[in-house]
C-alpha positions as CSV (number, residue, x, y, z in Angstrom):
1,A,115.5,106.9,90.0
2,S,115.4,103.5,88.4
3,A,116.4,100.3,90.2
4,A,117.6,98.7,87.0
5,G,119.3,100.6,84.2
6,D,120.4,104.1,83.7
7,L,118.4,105.0,80.6
8,P,116.4,108.3,80.8
9,P,112.6,108.0,80.7
10,P,111.2,108.0,77.1
11,P,109.1,111.0,76.0
12,H,105.4,111.1,76.3
13,V,105.2,109.1,79.5
14,S,103.0,109.8,82.5
15,V,103.4,108.1,85.9
16,A,100.4,107.6,88.2
17,C,101.8,106.3,91.5
18,S,99.8,105.2,94.6
19,S,102.6,103.4,96.4
20,P,102.1,102.7,100.2
21,E,105.7,101.8,100.7
22,R,108.3,104.2,102.1
23,F,111.8,103.6,100.7
24,L,113.5,106.2,102.9
25,R,112.6,109.3,104.9
26,V,115.3,111.5,106.4
27,S,114.2,114.3,108.8
28,S,115.8,117.7,109.1
29,S,117.3,116.4,112.4
30,A,119.1,113.6,110.5
31,V,116.8,110.6,111.5
32,A,116.6,108.1,108.7
33,E,113.6,105.7,108.4
34,S,112.7,103.0,106.0
35,K,109.4,101.0,106.1
36,P,109.8,97.9,103.9
37,I,106.7,95.9,102.9
38,K,106.9,92.2,102.5
39,G,103.7,90.2,102.8
40,T,100.4,90.8,101.1
41,M,96.9,89.5,101.8
42,R,93.6,90.3,100.2
43,R,90.8,92.2,102.0
44,S,87.3,90.8,102.6
45,P,84.0,92.8,102.8
46,D,83.0,90.6,105.8
47,P,84.6,92.1,108.9
48,S,85.1,88.7,110.6
49,E,86.8,87.2,107.6
50,D,88.8,90.4,107.0
51,A,90.2,90.3,110.6
52,A,91.0,86.6,110.1
53,L,92.9,87.3,106.9
54,A,94.9,90.0,108.6
55,A,95.8,87.7,111.5
56,A,96.7,85.0,109.0
57,L,99.1,87.4,107.3
58,G,100.8,88.3,110.5
59,A,101.4,84.6,111.3
60,D,102.3,83.5,107.8
61,E,105.7,81.7,107.9
62,K,106.7,82.7,104.3
63,S,105.7,86.3,104.7
64,R,107.6,86.6,108.0
65,A,110.7,85.0,106.5
66,E,110.6,87.5,103.6
67,N,110.1,90.4,105.9
68,L,112.8,89.5,108.3
69,M,115.3,89.0,105.4
70,I,114.6,92.5,104.1
71,V,114.7,94.1,107.6
72,D,118.2,92.6,108.1
73,L,119.2,94.0,104.7
74,V,117.8,97.5,105.4
75,R,119.5,97.5,108.8
76,N,122.8,96.7,107.1
77,D,122.3,99.5,104.5
78,L,121.4,102.1,107.1
79,G,124.4,101.0,109.2
80,R,126.7,102.2,106.5
81,V,125.7,105.8,107.1
82,C,124.2,105.9,110.6
83,E,125.9,106.3,114.0
84,V,126.9,103.0,115.6
85,G,124.2,101.7,117.9
86,T,121.4,103.9,116.6
87,V,119.9,101.6,114.0
88,A,116.8,100.0,115.5
89,V,113.6,98.3,114.5
90,P,110.8,99.9,116.5
91,H,108.1,98.0,114.6
92,L,108.7,94.5,113.3
93,M,106.2,92.8,111.0
94,K,103.2,95.0,111.8
95,V,100.0,94.3,109.8
96,E,98.8,97.5,108.1
97,T,95.5,97.7,106.4
98,Y,94.8,99.5,103.1
99,A,91.7,99.8,100.9
100,T,92.3,96.6,99.0
101,V,95.0,94.7,100.8
102,H,96.6,93.9,104.2
103,Q,100.4,94.4,104.2
104,L,103.2,93.2,106.6
105,V,105.3,96.3,107.3
106,S,108.4,96.8,109.4
107,T,110.1,100.1,110.4
108,V,113.9,100.5,110.5
109,R,115.3,103.7,111.9
110,G,118.7,105.2,112.6
111,R,120.5,108.5,113.1
112,L,122.8,109.7,110.3
113,R,126.5,110.2,111.2
114,D,127.9,113.7,111.2
115,G,128.8,114.5,107.6
116,C,126.3,112.1,106.1
117,S,123.4,113.7,104.2
118,A,120.1,112.4,102.9
119,V,121.8,111.9,99.5
120,D,124.4,109.7,101.2
121,A,121.6,107.7,102.8
122,V,119.8,107.1,99.5
123,E,123.1,106.1,97.9
124,A,123.7,103.6,100.6
125,C,120.2,102.1,100.5
126,F,119.2,102.3,96.9
127,P,117.6,100.3,95.3
128,G,115.2,99.4,98.1
129,G,115.8,96.0,99.6
130,S,112.2,94.9,99.2
131,M,112.7,95.1,95.4
132,T,116.0,93.1,95.4
133,G,116.2,90.6,98.2
134,A,119.5,89.6,99.6
135,P,122.4,89.6,99.0
136,K,121.6,92.7,97.1
137,R,124.4,93.0,94.6
138,R,124.2,89.3,93.5
139,T,120.4,89.5,93.3
140,L,120.6,92.6,91.1
141,D,123.0,90.7,88.8
142,I,120.5,87.9,88.5
143,I,117.6,90.2,87.9
144,H,119.5,92.0,85.2
145,R,120.3,88.7,83.5
146,L,116.8,87.2,83.7
147,E,114.8,90.3,82.8
148,G,117.1,91.5,80.0
149,E,115.9,95.1,80.0
150,P,115.5,98.1,82.3
151,R,112.4,98.3,84.5
152,G,111.9,102.0,84.0
153,V,110.4,103.8,86.9
154,Y,108.9,100.6,88.4
155,S,110.7,99.5,91.6
156,G,112.7,102.7,91.6
157,S,111.7,105.7,93.8
158,L,109.8,108.9,93.7
159,G,110.0,111.7,96.3
160,Y,111.8,114.9,97.2
161,F,114.9,116.3,98.7
162,S,114.5,119.5,100.8
163,Y,116.9,122.4,101.4
164,D,116.8,121.8,105.1
165,G,118.3,118.3,104.6
166,A,115.1,116.3,104.8
167,A,114.0,113.9,102.2
168,D,111.1,111.5,101.7
169,L,111.0,108.8,98.9
170,N,108.8,105.9,98.1
171,I,109.2,102.6,96.4
172,V,107.5,102.7,93.0
173,I,104.9,100.0,93.3
174,R,101.1,100.1,92.7
175,T,101.9,102.4,89.7
176,A,100.6,102.8,86.2
177,V,102.9,104.1,83.5
178,F,101.0,105.6,80.6
179,G,102.8,105.6,77.2
180,R,101.6,106.7,73.8
181,E,99.6,103.6,73.1
182,D,99.6,101.5,76.3
183,V,99.6,101.3,80.0
184,R,102.0,99.3,82.0
185,I,101.7,98.1,85.6
186,G,104.7,96.6,87.2
187,C,104.0,93.9,89.8
188,G,105.4,90.7,91.1
189,G,106.4,88.8,94.2
190,A,109.4,87.7,96.3
191,I,110.5,84.1,95.6
192,V,111.8,82.1,98.6
193,A,112.1,78.4,99.4
194,L,108.5,78.4,100.8
195,S,106.9,80.0,97.7
196,D,104.0,78.4,96.0
197,V,103.7,79.1,92.2
198,E,99.9,79.6,92.2
199,A,99.9,81.7,95.3
200,E,102.7,84.0,94.0
201,H,100.8,84.4,90.7
202,D,97.6,85.3,92.5
203,E,99.4,87.8,94.7
204,M,100.9,89.4,91.7
205,L,97.4,89.9,90.1
206,L,96.0,91.2,93.4
207,K,98.7,93.9,93.5
208,A,97.8,95.0,90.0
209,A,94.1,94.8,90.3
210,A,93.5,98.0,92.4
211,V,95.6,100.1,90.0
212,A,93.9,98.6,87.0
213,R,90.4,99.3,88.4
214,S,91.2,102.9,89.0
215,M,91.7,103.7,85.3
216,P,88.5,104.5,83.5
217,A,89.9,103.2,80.2
218,V,90.0,99.7,81.6
219,L,86.3,99.8,82.4
220,R,85.2,101.0,79.0
221,E,84.2,98.5,76.4
222,D,85.7,100.6,73.7
223,A,89.1,100.8,75.4
224,P,92.0,99.9,73.1
225,P,92.8,96.2,73.4
226,S,96.5,96.9,74.2
227,T,95.5,99.3,77.0
228,A,93.0,96.9,78.5
229,A,95.4,94.0,78.4
230,A,98.3,95.8,79.9
231,A,96.3,97.3,82.7
232,G,93.9,94.4,83.5
233,A,96.0,91.3,83.4
234,P,99.8,91.5,83.5
235,R,101.5,88.6,81.7
236,A,103.2,86.1,84.0
237,D,106.3,86.1,81.8
238,R,106.7,89.8,82.3
239,S,106.2,89.9,86.1
240,R,108.7,91.7,88.3
241,S,109.9,91.3,91.8
242,A,108.0,93.4,94.3
């Protein structure tokens, strides 16, 4: 599914996705869970500095403001399909550590109402709030006007629906899209009142770096220029919200 635009994917496209973010999981017992990510910090090879960076992320005012905004949005989305009183936040702004970054992650959970399926839950919550901000509909209008073209698979969702009523879908971030002659990596950052231009740009490049480094073509001196440029250094004017 794509968060912006209804065009089918073009031919000769491959998607390599390593997203750590859960858009929505629905269990066979009708428990729905979303784990939005808002807040990113680099890792350090020095254990002491790495721990300090993780602690700094957990205390960062801007990251916490972003995260809380999206938690409220996801709670509202799930509330449309869940039993009254069941939507809860068992984990708020927990720092999770991955190979290349620390992330600020919250967990929002609720029980679907009788008669509501996983498909209903996805319909109520899509696109993921961490990709849109709030208010969702107005933000989508602004994104569509500013970007001027569909995002493709980036910031949409990949996953599955099961015959037993379960489903598990991610948010398409940390993803390389391979075309005939180029590779595209969608990345960006949330813009709030506390945002700093340079910090947002650095965060965007940090998000793209791990995906770019994983592609052998980027590391070869004989890689096509268009491929190396697309994978190694996303242009600032083409950045996306993430």
